[in-house]
C-alpha positions as CSV (number, residue, x, y, z in Angstrom):
1,X,-0.9,0.7,-18.0
2,X,0.9,0.8,-14.5
3,X,4.3,2.3,-14.9
4,X,6.8,3.3,-12.9
5,X,7.2,7.1,-12.9
6,X,10.3,6.5,-10.5
7,X,13.4,5.1,-12.0
8,X,13.6,1.6,-12.0
9,X,16.5,-0.5,-11.1
10,X,18.3,-3.0,-13.9
11,X,18.4,-6.4,-12.8
12,X,22.5,-5.8,-12.5
13,X,22.1,-2.6,-10.1
14,X,19.8,-4.4,-7.9
15,X,21.8,-7.5,-7.6
16,X,25.0,-5.2,-6.8
17,X,23.5,-3.3,-4.3
18,X,21.9,-6.4,-2.8
19,X,25.8,-7.9,-2.7
20,X,26.8,-4.5,-1.3
21,X,24.4,-5.2,1.5
22,X,25.2,-9.1,2.4
23,X,29.5,-7.3,1.8
24,X,28.7,-4.9,4.5
25,X,26.4,-7.5,6.7
26,X,28.7,-10.2,6.6
27,X,31.8,-7.8,7.5
28,X,30.7,-8.0,11.1
29,X,31.5,-11.1,13.2
30,X,28.7,-13.0,14.0
31,X,28.0,-12.0,18.2
32,X,28.3,-8.1,16.7
33,X,25.3,-8.3,14.1
34,X,22.1,-6.9,15.7
35,X,19.3,-7.8,12.6
36,X,19.4,-11.3,10.9
37,X,18.2,-9.0,7.5
38,X,19.2,-5.9,6.1
39,X,16.7,-4.6,3.5
40,X,16.5,-1.6,1.6
41,X,14.1,0.2,-1.2
42,X,15.5,1.3,-4.6
43,X,13.4,4.6,-3.8
44,X,11.8,6.1,-0.9
45,X,9.9,8.8,-2.3
46,X,7.0,8.3,-4.8
47,X,6.1,11.5,-6.4
48,X,2.8,12.0,-7.7
49,X,2.6,14.5,-11.0
50,X,-0.5,15.2,-12.9
51,X,0.8,12.9,-15.6
52,X,0.8,10.1,-13.1
53,X,0.7,6.2,-14.1
54,X,1.4,4.8,-11.5
55,X,4.8,3.1,-10.0
56,X,6.7,-0.1,-9.4
57,X,9.7,-0.4,-6.7
58,X,11.9,-2.4,-6.1
59,X,12.9,-3.9,-2.5
60,X,16.0,-6.2,-2.2
61,X,18.4,-7.1,1.2
62,X,20.3,-10.0,2.7
63,X,20.4,-12.3,5.0
64,X,22.4,-14.3,7.8
65,X,21.8,-17.8,6.5
66,X,19.2,-19.8,5.4
67,X,15.1,-19.2,6.2
68,X,12.0,-17.9,4.5
69,X,10.9,-14.3,4.0
70,X,8.3,-12.4,4.3
71,X,7.2,-8.7,2.9
72,X,4.3,-6.9,3.9
73,X,3.2,-3.3,2.8
74,X,0.6,-1.3,4.8
75,X,-0.6,2.1,3.8
76,X,-1.8,5.0,6.5
77,X,-4.8,3.7,8.4
78,X,-8.5,5.4,8.2
79,X,-12.2,4.9,9.6
80,X,-14.1,3.6,6.6
81,X,-18.0,2.8,6.6
82,X,-19.6,0.1,4.7
83,X,-23.4,0.2,3.7
84,X,-25.3,-2.5,2.4
85,X,-28.3,-1.5,-0.1
86,X,-32.1,-2.7,-0.4
87,X,-34.8,-2.6,-2.8
88,X,-37.4,-1.2,-0.9
89,X,-40.9,-0.1,-2.8
90,X,-38.5,-0.2,-6.2
91,X,-35.8,1.8,-5.3
92,X,-32.4,1.2,-4.2
93,X,-31.6,2.8,-0.9
94,X,-28.5,2.6,1.9
95,X,-30.1,0.2,5.3
96,X,-27.5,-0.9,7.2
97,X,-23.8,0.3,7.6
98,X,-20.5,-0.8,9.7
99,X,-17.6,1.6,10.5
100,X,-14.3,0.1,10.4
101,X,-11.4,1.2,12.4
102,X,-7.2,1.6,11.7
103,X,-8.2,0.0,8.3
104,X,-5.1,0.5,5.8
105,X,-6.0,2.1,2.3
106,X,-3.5,-0.3,0.6
107,X,-1.9,-3.7,1.4
108,X,0.4,-6.6,-0.3
109,X,2.1,-9.3,0.9
110,X,5.1,-11.4,-1.1
111,X,7.1,-14.1,0.3
112,X,9.3,-16.7,-1.5
113,X,6.7,-19.8,-0.7
114,X,2.9,-20.0,0.6
115,X,3.1,-18.3,4.1
116,X,1.1,-21.5,5.5
117,X,3.9,-23.8,4.2
118,X,5.8,-22.2,6.5
119,X,4.1,-19.9,9.1
120,X,2.4,-21.1,12.4
121,X,-0.4,-19.8,12.6
122,X,0.2,-17.3,16.1
123,X,2.6,-15.8,13.5
124,X,0.0,-15.6,10.7
125,X,-2.4,-14.0,13.3
126,X,0.0,-11.9,15.0
127,X,2.4,-10.0,12.4
128,X,-1.2,-9.9,10.0
129,X,0.2,-11.8,7.3
130,X,-2.7,-11.6,4.8
131,X,-6.0,-10.5,4.5
132,X,-7.3,-13.3,6.5
133,X,-5.6,-11.7,9.6
134,X,-5.9,-8.2,8.9
135,X,-7.5,-6.7,12.1
136,X,-10.4,-4.5,11.2
137,X,-11.8,-3.3,14.4
138,X,-15.4,-2.2,14.2
139,X,-16.4,1.2,15.9
140,X,-20.3,-0.1,17.2
141,X,-19.8,-2.7,19.9
142,X,-23.8,-4.0,19.1
143,X,-23.2,-5.0,15.6
144,X,-23.8,-9.0,15.6
145,X,-20.6,-10.8,14.6
146,X,-22.5,-12.3,11.6
147,X,-23.0,-8.9,10.4
148,X,-18.8,-8.4,10.9
149,X,-18.4,-11.1,8.5
150,X,-20.4,-9.6,5.7
151,X,-19.4,-6.4,6.1
152,X,-15.7,-6.9,6.3
153,X,-15.7,-9.3,3.2
154,X,-17.7,-6.4,1.3
155,X,-14.9,-4.0,2.3
156,X,-12.2,-6.6,0.9
157,X,-13.9,-7.1,-2.0
158,X,-14.4,-3.5,-2.3
159,X,-10.4,-2.5,-1.9
160,X,-9.5,-5.5,-4.2
161,X,-11.5,-4.1,-7.2
162,X,-9.9,-0.7,-6.8
163,X,-6.9,-2.0,-6.9
164,X,-5.7,-1.2,-3.5
165,X,-5.5,-4.8,-1.9
166,X,-4.1,-8.0,-3.4
167,X,-5.9,-11.3,-2.3
168,X,-2.7,-13.8,-3.5
169,X,0.5,-13.2,-2.4
170,X,3.8,-11.8,-4.6
171,X,7.0,-13.2,-5.3
172,X,10.2,-13.1,-3.2
173,X,12.7,-13.9,-5.4
174,X,16.1,-15.4,-3.8
175,X,19.5,-14.6,-5.9
176,X,21.9,-17.2,-4.2
177,X,21.4,-18.1,-0.8
178,X,21.5,-15.4,1.0
179,X,20.2,-11.9,-1.3
180,X,16.6,-11.7,-2.4
181,X,14.1,-9.3,-3.9
182,X,10.9,-8.4,-5.0
183,X,8.4,-5.7,-7.0
184,X,6.5,-3.4,-5.4
185,X,3.4,-2.1,-7.4
186,X,1.5,0.8,-7.4
187,X,-1.6,1.6,-9.3
188,X,-2.6,5.6,-10.7
189,X,-4.9,6.1,-8.2
190,X,-2.6,5.0,-4.8
191,X,-3.3,7.1,-1.9
192,X,-1.1,9.7,-0.3
193,X,0.8,9.3,3.2
194,X,3.3,7.2,4.7
195,X,3.2,3.5,4.1
196,X,5.1,0.8,6.4
197,X,7.2,-2.2,4.9
198,X,7.7,-4.7,6.8
199,X,10.5,-7.7,6.5
200,X,10.4,-10.9,8.2
201,X,12.8,-13.4,8.1
202,X,11.5,-16.6,9.5
203,X,13.6,-19.6,10.2
204,X,12.0,-22.9,12.0
205,X,8.4,-21.3,12.6
206,X,9.8,-18.3,14.3
207,X,10.7,-14.4,13.1
208,X,14.5,-14.5,13.4
209,X,15.2,-11.1,12.0
210,X,12.4,-8.3,11.4
211,X,12.8,-4.1,9.5
212,X,10.8,-1.6,9.1
213,X,11.4,0.8,5.9
214,X,8.9,3.8,5.3
215,X,7.8,4.7,2.1
216,X,6.3,7.9,1.3
217,X,3.6,8.6,-1.3
218,X,3.1,12.4,-2.1
219,X,2.1,14.9,-4.2
220,X,4.2,17.3,-6.0
221,X,4.3,20.3,-8.5
222,X,1.4,22.5,-9.3
223,X,-1.1,19.7,-8.6
224,X,0.3,19.3,-5.4
225,X,-0.1,23.1,-5.0
226,X,-4.1,23.0,-6.0
227,X,-4.7,19.9,-3.4
228,X,-3.5,21.9,-0.9
229,X,-5.1,24.9,-1.6
230,X,-8.6,23.0,-1.7
231,X,-7.8,21.6,1.5
232,X,-6.6,24.2,3.1
233,X,-9.4,27.0,1.8
234,X,-12.2,24.9,0.5
235,X,-14.7,27.8,1.0
236,X,-12.3,29.7,-1.2
237,X,-11.6,27.3,-3.2
238,X,-15.3,26.3,-4.1
239,X,-15.8,30.0,-4.9
240,X,-12.9,30.8,-7.1
241,X,-14.3,27.7,-9.0
242,X,-17.4,29.2,-9.5
243,X,-16.3,32.5,-10.9
244,X,-13.8,30.4,-13.0
245,X,-16.7,28.1,-14.5
246,X,-18.9,31.1,-14.8
247,X,-16.5,33.2,-16.8
248,X,-15.5,29.9,-19.0
249,X,-19.0,29.4,-20.2
250,X,-19.8,33.3,-20.5
251,X,-16.4,33.8,-23.0
252,X,-17.4,30.6,-25.0
253,X,-21.1,32.0,-25.2
254,X,-19.3,35.5,-26.7
255,X,-16.9,33.1,-28.7
256,X,-20.1,31.5,-30.6
257,X,-21.9,34.6,-31.0
258,X,-19.5,36.2,-32.7
259,X,-19.4,32.9,-35.1
């Protein structure tokens, strides 16, 4: 169901681009290199049109030597309320709720091998490598820790069911000793906004290189115009919707009456 609307790069194109990156990277002496890795995306824009069915982007790059690569993809942050329902008198009603702050709408991670095999716990926590280490502050300071754990687990399950979070790790593939690549898949209902893609080069339990690349997910075309109009002029949009619905109903009644 998910296929790219952004043009995909072939393997040959990826190898060519990554090779050019590596050549440019290695053209400078080691003392002049500012970073231990370079990385780029096949596209920095995902354009959501009326027929959008999802997208798949390619991230590729090169390192200055041996090491492991971890790629972290995070969507824009939002506040999110998680509610718990209880059955009272045969009716399900909302009871308790917890508001989480700075919740990324999208989260993916990929690496060339399981991060637990080469990343120390302190780095996993510091860089939030994995859902287990994702920082989700709670707005209410009086919430019990046991409730936070329960509501946090419910939040992660919900995001995973929607396809926005991936519990496991994607695969980073090395092409030779220094060139690497990975695919990042976005579902059809991917939220709009500015995404942050972080790439880490880890060697001997230390981050020796890191790079952050932005990605824009935006609506374009007629759908985007309607979306912006609805948000900027909500009252007018509502009135027009009612008028159009009434007009459509009247025209349908007239057509059926003539028949």
